[in-house]
C-alpha positions, 0 to 999 in steps of 0.5 A: 846877138847873133852866134860868133863865128870862128874860122879853123885852119888845117881841118882835114885831121887830128886837132883841126877836125876836133876844134872844128867840131869841139867849137860847133858843139859850143855855140860857134858858126864854124868855117873849116879850112884845108887843102884836102876839103874831102877829108872835111865832109864829115864835119858837114854832119856838125853844122861846120862850113868847109872851105878850100885853104892853102896857106901858101897861096894868097888868093886861096887865103884871100878868097876863104876870108872874103867868103865869111866876112860876105856871109857874116860880117865878121870873124871872132875867132881864127884858129892859126891850126895849118901846118907840118913837121919836115924832119931830117938833117940840117946838112942834108934836107933841101933848102926849099923844104926848110922854105916850104914849114915856113910858108906853112908853119909861119908865114901862113899863120902870119898871113892869116892873121894879117886877113882878119884883123881889120874886122876884129880891130873894127869890132873892137874883139876877138881871139886869134889862137895859134897852135904851136907846140912843145917843140916851141920850147924844147928840141930834137935832133934832126929836127932844126927846121921844124923846131926853128918854126915853133920857136918863131910861132911863140915869139910871133905870137908873144909880141902880137899879142902886145900890139893888139892888146889895146884893140880887144883882141887876145893872142893865146897859143897851143903847146900840145905833146905827142898826139894821137893823130897822123903827124908823127909817123909821117914827120917819121917818115919824111925822116928816115927818107932824108936821112935814113940811109947817110951819115946820120942813119943812126940817130934817123932810127932812133928819132923817126921810131919816137915820132911815130911812138905817138900814134895810138900810143899810152904816152900821146893824148887824143886830139879832142883833149887839145881842141878842149883847150882851144875852145877854153881859149876861144871862150874864157873871159881872160884865156890862158897866154899859153895852154901846155896840153897833152901827156907831158907837155907840163913836166917836159916844159918844166924840165926845159926852164929848169935844167941846164942845157947840157943836162936837157940834152942828156935825159932827153936823148935818153928818153928817146932812145928807151923809145926808139927801141 
């Protein structure tokens, strides 16, 4: 049997980059897609094929999937990793930016899944691995749009898991905690640009500092660890439906499940105030 084929979106940096490497090292033929193609050049040394991909552009998505199917006739694993976090108070964030977050984090993920499903159904097998976050289980002030997208990914993935089960296709959700990538710093910068000088500035400074604390911090996790969870979801005979992964991920998910809302609010804000000092 030929090597299984995996397609990783959002693979220019961080989790997607590491996932493409790890899947290749574990015997997959790997295609990596992102808008910043030059950033993916180092992946070629690991045998990864790189493709230009914009998950908000129909032609780009369709062309990428067609390229893989023409070369191999199959896509066994889709890792929907493309996404970003843009923070700011709901009052101050331009609605167009809210829509863009949904376009990238939810609608792009859904459309990529639609495009690969016919081939997976024909093969009566496949894996859809969706990148959510512990942010799909909890919340932050000034992060309404981002958390709304991740809550949506959770619900979409759960429904998808049931509807695809009769077709032999498995669906898993990856739920990382703070990760040592550029994500936290970029999100914090966008937060300060939007809400750092108005009525929400006191909160914005605290939350931005907490977001930035994930970069290179002992409280955060290297993206390689998240990539290992993705490989497990891609290869296990019975993959988990959810992978809360990274330092503090399971503890946060457990606290959210056990604590009443107002108690969780208080505990959460106390932690952020400490991180934001």
